[in-house]
C-alpha positions as CSV (number, residue, x, y, z in Angstrom):
1,M,136.9,61.3,26.3
2,V,134.8,58.4,24.3
3,Q,134.8,60.5,20.9
4,V,138.6,61.0,21.2
5,A,139.3,57.3,21.9
6,W,137.0,56.6,19.0
7,F,139.3,58.8,16.9
8,A,142.2,57.5,17.3
9,A,141.7,54.0,16.9
10,G,139.7,54.8,13.3
11,I,143.2,57.4,12.6
12,C,145.4,53.9,13.9
13,A,143.1,51.5,12.3
14,T,142.4,53.0,8.7
15,G,145.0,55.5,8.1
16,A,148.5,54.9,9.4
17,F,147.9,50.4,9.3
18,W,147.3,50.7,5.9
19,Y,149.6,53.0,5.4
20,F,152.8,51.0,7.0
21,L,151.4,48.1,5.3
22,S,151.7,49.5,1.8
23,Q,155.4,51.1,2.6
24,K,156.7,47.9,4.1
25,D,157.4,48.8,6.8
26,Y,155.8,45.9,9.4
27,T,156.7,47.8,12.4
28,G,155.4,50.5,12.5
29,T,152.3,48.1,11.2
30,V,152.6,45.8,14.4
31,V,152.6,49.1,16.3
32,T,149.6,51.0,14.2
33,G,147.3,48.1,14.6
34,V,148.2,46.7,18.6
35,G,147.3,51.1,19.1
36,A,144.0,50.5,17.5
37,F,142.9,47.7,19.2
38,V,143.9,50.0,22.7
39,F,142.4,52.8,21.7
40,A,139.4,50.6,21.1
41,G,139.9,49.5,24.4
42,L,139.6,52.7,25.5
43,A,136.6,53.5,23.9
44,V,134.4,51.0,25.3
45,Y,135.7,50.8,28.9
46,L,134.6,54.8,28.6
47,H,130.9,53.8,26.9
48,V,130.4,50.9,29.9
49,R,131.4,53.6,32.7
50,K,129.6,56.2,31.2
51,D,126.3,53.8,31.0
52,G,126.8,53.3,34.8
53,S,126.9,57.6,35.5
54,S,123.9,56.8,33.0
55,R,122.3,54.2,35.3
56,K,122.8,55.9,39.1
57,H,121.9,59.1,37.7
58,Q,118.9,57.6,36.6
59,H,118.4,55.3,39.5
60,K,118.9,58.8,41.6
61,E,116.3,61.1,39.7
62,Q,114.2,57.9,40.9
63,L,115.1,58.0,44.4
64,A,114.6,61.6,44.1
65,A,110.3,60.9,42.7
66,F,110.1,58.6,45.4
67,L,111.2,61.5,48.4
68,I,108.3,63.8,46.8
69,E,106.1,61.0,47.6
70,A,107.1,60.8,50.8
71,Q,106.4,64.5,51.4
72,Q,102.7,64.3,49.6
73,L,102.1,61.7,52.1
74,R,103.3,64.4,55.1
75,T,101.5,66.2,54.2
76,R,98.5,64.4,54.4
77,L,98.4,63.7,58.2
78,D,96.6,65.3,59.0
79,E,93.7,63.4,57.3
80,V,90.7,61.2,59.0
81,P,91.6,58.3,58.7
82,L,94.9,58.5,57.9
83,P,96.4,56.8,54.0
84,I,97.2,53.8,55.4
85,R,96.9,51.7,52.4
86,D,98.9,54.9,50.5
87,H,101.8,54.7,52.9
88,N,101.6,51.1,52.6
89,E,101.3,51.1,49.0
90,W,104.4,53.2,47.9
91,V,106.9,51.5,51.2
92,D,106.3,48.9,48.6
93,R,106.7,49.9,45.0
94,V,109.9,51.5,47.4
95,G,111.2,48.5,48.3
96,G,110.8,46.4,44.6
97,F,112.1,48.8,43.3
98,L,115.6,49.0,45.6
99,R,115.3,45.1,45.4
100,Q,115.4,45.3,41.5
101,N,117.8,48.4,40.9
102,L,120.0,48.4,43.9
103,G,119.7,45.4,45.8
104,K,118.3,43.1,48.6
105,A,120.6,45.5,51.1
106,Y,119.3,48.7,49.5
107,E,115.6,47.1,50.4
108,V,116.7,45.7,54.1
109,R,117.8,48.7,54.8
110,F,114.8,50.5,53.3
111,S,112.7,50.2,56.7
112,D,116.0,49.0,59.5
113,F,115.2,52.9,61.5
114,S,118.5,51.3,63.5
115,G,120.3,54.6,65.1
116,M,117.5,56.8,64.3
117,V,115.2,58.9,67.3
118,F,112.0,59.6,67.0
119,Y,109.7,61.9,69.1
120,G,106.1,61.2,69.4
121,D,102.8,60.1,71.3
122,G,102.7,56.5,69.7
123,S,99.7,57.3,68.2
124,E,99.3,56.1,65.0
125,R,99.8,59.4,63.2
126,S,102.8,59.7,64.5
127,K,103.7,56.4,64.2
128,M,103.7,56.7,60.4
129,S,105.1,60.2,60.8
130,G,108.1,58.0,62.2
131,S,108.0,55.4,59.8
132,I,108.2,57.9,56.6
133,D,110.7,60.5,58.2
134,G,112.4,57.3,58.3
135,R,112.1,55.7,55.1
136,S,112.8,59.4,54.1
137,R,116.4,59.6,55.4
138,R,117.4,56.6,54.3
139,L,115.6,57.1,50.4
140,N,118.8,60.7,51.1
141,E,121.4,58.5,52.2
142,F,120.9,55.8,48.9
143,M,121.1,58.9,47.3
144,S,124.6,60.4,48.8
145,E,126.3,56.5,48.6
146,L,125.0,56.9,44.9
147,S,126.9,60.2,44.3
148,R,130.2,59.0,45.3
């Protein structure tokens, strides 16, 4: 659609405008001049909309990459000692990305597990598992929101 809008703007601005002007048809000249601006405006709007969609796609891809990292952390829950440092670095990286690209509200929600139920024995391993699970759920929510 972007190319069609630019094509129509070009036809109005170059061909039709100058044709009507050479024929001394000032009404046609004004109409095609306005048409050129309208189609150019439409093309710019479509570009901006497409750019926003592309940015959302990039953000979703990065969130998916963070989910893969969470899955990898989950497979390491049997390690002794627990990979707490790696977990905390992951949380910081994801939080920074959310703050920079989606806003502070997303960063806050990333660490808010309200309404979620976790089962475990209260051990460090269980707490880390809950942290990974809760944050993974939030990342899935964010991806869903960006798909709308």
